[in-house]
C-alpha positions in Angstrom: 6.7 -11.1 -12.9 4.3 -13.4 -11.1 6.9 -16.1 -10.9 9.5 -13.8 -9.4 7.0 -12.3 -7.0 6.0 -15.8 -5.8 9.7 -16.7 -5.4 10.4 -13.5 -3.3 7.4 -14.1 -1.1 8.2 -17.8 -0.5 11.7 -16.7 0.5 10.3 -14.5 3.2 8.5 -17.5 4.6 11.7 -19.6 4.6 13.5 -16.8 6.5 10.9 -16.8 9.2 10.7 -20.6 9.4 14.4 -20.9 10.2 14.2 -18.0 12.7 16.7 -15.7 11.0 14.6 -12.5 10.8 17.4 -10.2 12.2 15.2 -7.1 12.6 17.0 -3.8 12.7 16.0 -0.1 12.4 17.0 1.9 9.2 18.1 5.5 9.4 14.5 6.7 8.8 13.3 4.7 11.8 11.5 2.0 9.9 12.2 -1.7 10.4 14.3 -3.9 8.1 14.6 -7.7 8.3 16.4 -10.5 6.5 13.0 -11.1 4.8 13.2 -7.6 3.3 16.7 -8.3 2.1 16.1 -11.6 0.4 12.9 -10.4 -1.2 14.6 -7.3 -2.6 17.5 -9.5 -4.0 15.0 -11.8 -5.8 12.9 -9.0 -7.1 16.0 -7.4 -8.6 16.0 -10.2 -11.1 13.1 -8.5 -12.8 15.5 -6.2 -14.6 17.6 -9.2 -15.9 14.5 -11.1 -17.0 12.7 -8.1 -18.7 15.3 -5.5 -19.4 13.2 -3.0 -17.4 14.8 -1.1 -14.4 13.6 -1.7 -10.8 12.7 1.1 -8.4 12.7 -0.7 -5.0 12.0 0.6 -1.5 15.3 -0.9 -0.5 17.7 1.1 -2.6 19.5 4.3 -1.6 18.4 7.8 -2.7 21.3 7.9 -5.1 20.5 4.5 -6.6 16.9 5.5 -6.9 17.8 8.6 -9.0 20.1 6.5 -11.2 17.4 3.9 -11.9 14.9 6.6 -12.4 17.1 8.1 -15.2 16.8 4.7 -17.0 13.0 5.0 -16.5 13.0 8.5 -18.1 14.9 7.1 -21.1 12.7 4.1 -21.7 9.3 5.1 -20.2 9.1 1.8 -18.2 10.1 0.7 -14.7 9.1 -1.8 -12.1 8.1 -0.3 -8.8 8.5 -2.9 -6.0 8.0 -3.1 -2.3 9.9 -6.3 -1.2 8.0 -6.5 2.0 5.2 -4.2 3.1 4.1 -4.7 6.7 7.6 -5.5 8.1 6.5 -4.9 11.7 3.7 -7.5 11.3 6.1 -9.9 9.5 8.6 -9.6 12.4 5.9 -10.4 14.9 4.9 -13.6 13.0 1.6 -12.2 11.8 0.2 -12.8 8.3 -0.5 -9.1 7.5 2.3 -8.5 5.1 2.8 -8.8 1.4 5.1 -8.3 -1.6 4.1 -5.7 -4.1 5.2 -5.4 -7.8 4.0 -3.0 -10.4 5.1 -2.1 -13.9 4.7 1.6 -14.7 4.6 3.0 -18.2 4.8 6.7 -18.6 3.6 7.4 -15.1 0.8 4.8 -14.8 0.8 1.2 -13.6 0.0 -1.3 -16.4 0.6 -4.5 -14.4 0.0 -4.9 -10.6 0.8 -7.9 -8.5 0.4 -8.4 -4.7 1.4 -11.6 -3.0 0.5 -12.4 0.7 2.6 -15.4 1.3 1.2 -16.5 4.7 -2.4 -15.8 3.7 -1.8 -18.0 0.6 -3.1 -15.8 -2.2 -1.8 -13.7 -5.0 -3.6 -10.9 -6.8 -2.7 -9.6 -10.3 -4.1 -7.2 -12.9 -3.3 -5.7 -16.2 -4.7 -2.5 -17.7 -8.0 -3.1 -19.4 -8.0 -6.8 -18.6 -9.5 -6.8 -15.1 -8.0 -8.2 -11.9 -7.9 -11.7 -10.4 -7.0 -13.5 -7.2 -5.6 -17.0 -7.0 -5.9 -19.0 -3.8 -2.6 -20.9 -3.8 -4.0 -23.6 -1.4 -7.1 -24.5 -3.3 -5.9 -23.4 -6.8 -9.2 -21.5 -7.1 -9.0 -18.3 -9.3 -11.7 -15.7 -9.4 -12.2 -12.1 -10.7 -11.6 -9.3 -8.2 -14.6 -7.1 -7.7 -15.1 -4.3 -5.2 -18.2 -4.2 -3.0 -21.3 -2.4 -4.1 -21.9 -0.8 -0.7 -22.8 2.9 -1.1 -24.6 3.5 2.3 -22.0 5.3 4.4 -23.5 4.0 7.6 -22.8 0.5 6.5 -19.4 1.0 4.9 -16.4 -0.8 6.3 -13.4 1.4 6.9 -9.9 -0.2 6.8 -7.3 1.6 8.9 -3.9 1.0 10.5 -4.1 0.3 14.2 -1.7 3.1 14.9 -4.1 5.6 13.3 -6.6 4.9 16.0 -4.2 6.2 18.6 -5.5 9.6 19.5 -2.2 10.6 21.1 -0.2 9.9 17.9 -2.8 11.1 15.3 -5.3 13.4 17.0 -6.5 14.9 13.7 -7.3 11.5 12.2 -9.1 10.4 15.3 -11.1 13.6 15.7 -12.1 13.2 12.1 -13.4 9.7 12.7 -15.4 10.9 15.6 -16.8 13.7 13.5 -18.0 11.0 11.0 -19.7 9.1 13.9 -17.2 6.4 14.5 -16.6 5.0 18.0 -12.8 4.6 18.2 -12.5 1.8 20.7 -15.4 -0.4 19.5 -16.9 0.1 16.1 -17.9 -2.8 13.9 -17.4 -0.6 10.8 -13.7 -0.2 11.5 -11.1 -3.0 10.8 -7.4 -2.4 11.4 -4.5 -4.0 9.5 -0.8 -3.2 9.3 0.1 -3.1 5.7 -0.9 -0.2 3.5 -0.8 -2.4 0.4 -2.9 -5.1 2.1 -5.7 -2.7 3.0 -6.0 -1.5 -0.6 -5.9 -5.1 -1.9 -8.7 -6.0 0.5 -10.9 -3.2 -1.0 -10.2 -4.6 -4.5 -11.5 -8.0 -3.2 -14.6 -6.5 -1.6 -13.4 -7.2 2.0 -13.6 -3.5 2.9 -15.2 -0.4 1.3 -12.8 2.4 1.8 -9.5 3.6 3.4 -7.9 6.9 3.9 -4.4 7.8 5.2 -3.3 11.3 5.9 0.3 12.4 5.6 0.5 13.5 9.2 2.8 14.2 12.1 3.1 11.4 14.6 2.9 13.2 17.9 4.0 10.1 19.8 7.2 9.3 17.8 7.8 13.0 16.8 8.2 12.3 13.1 6.1 12.5 10.0 4.2 9.5 8.7 4.2 9.4 4.9 3.6 6.7 2.4 5.6 6.2 -0.8 4.8 5.2 -4.4 5.8 1.5 -3.8 3.1 1.3 -1.1 0.3 1.9 -3.7 1.6 1.3 -7.3 0.3 -2.3 -7.6 -3.0 -1.8 -5.7 -3.7 1.4 -7.6 -4.3 -0.8 -10.7 -5.9 -3.7 -8.8 -8.5 -1.4 -7.2 -9.3 0.3 -10.5 -9.5 -2.9 -12.5 -11.8 -4.3 -9.8 -14.2 -1.3 -10.0 -12.8 1.1 -7.4 -10.7 4.2 -7.4 -7.6 5.6 -5.7 -6.5 9.2 -5.4 -4.8 11.3 -2.9 -6.8 13.0 -0.1 -7.1 16.1 -2.2 -8.8 14.2 -5.0 -5.7 14.3 -7.3 -4.8 11.3 -9.5 -1.4 9.7 -8.8 1.6 9.9 -11.2 4.2 7.3 -10.6 8.0 7.4 -11.2 8.5 10.8 -9.8 11.9 12.1 -8.6 10.4 12.2 -5.1 8.3 9.1 -4.5 6.5 10.4 -1.4 2.7 10.7 -1.3 2.5 14.2 0.2 -1.3 14.4 0.1 -2.0 10.9 1.6 -4.1 8.2 0.0 -7.9 7.8 -0.4 -9.2 4.4 -1.8 -12.8 3.6 -2.4 -14.9 0.8 -3.8 -16.5 2.9 -6.5 -15.4 5.2 -9.3 -19.0 6.6 -9.4 -19.1 7.7 -5.7 -15.4 8.2 -5.0 -15.3 12.0 -5.1 -18.5 12.3 -3.1 -17.2 10.0 -0.4 -13.9 11.8 -0.3 -15.5 15.1 0.3 -17.7 13.7 3.0 -14.8 11.9 4.8 -12.0 14.4 4.4 -14.3 17.4 4.8 -12.5 20.6 5.6 -9.4 19.0 7.0 -6.3 21.1 6.4 -4.0 18.6 4.8 -1.0 20.8 5.1 -1.3 21.7 8.8 -1.5 18.2 10.0 1.9 17.4 8.5 3.6 20.0 10.7 5.4 19.4 13.9 3.6 20.9 16.9 5.1 24.1 18.1 6.9 24.1 21.5 
């Protein structure tokens, strides 16, 4: 799995190096590039190599249901995101990654995240911890979340779009309630990829992250993550000492008929303090109302 993930990630670099990104918009309004296409094609080899079906972001709904039926019959499936952070990839930034997870009976047992331009790959296996390999220096080390428990000192990782009060007023109002200064707060760091933010928490480079499933008032559409955004990092974070649930505090089950994360994502650096932090941060937010389109 690591070998194929590395191959897919390296192919995205080659696509960008020769200038053939060819970015287009899919029916759901999200970006799709040649990098997504070649990575998906390579990751599809996981089924040939292992005999385990592949649930990819880049398959149709009908294909997804057919592959999921194989998963229901065997209890195993790969959940992959061929390229998370497509917008950043298209802009030439390094904030993108390839995500691969093996799920067995609803839970990830292998998690791999490769950030090709950053030059590192993270991997984990249930009960065996998590590691990061620097591909440039060949240095490998154990992943470990930070030990920061003082909320005033915690580093929050967010998407830059979430700091736009016109697009996500509920998210921004909540940050202000928590004492953050939206346009200049050293405790906030913004990155594009959902997977990357969780991986950074696993590596102690941030303390927590939360993403609401919310209506984007600027684009007039709902913003919602999917299982392939979190399957690999769910395990990475847990094996490194942290925890990931939805914003209501529920554990995730993977391989569902509908892969959307309707209650958002909440990731922290500690299993011990996770629930306390979640209650403090999410507070009395009505998770259902912020998904709804504003009335005319």
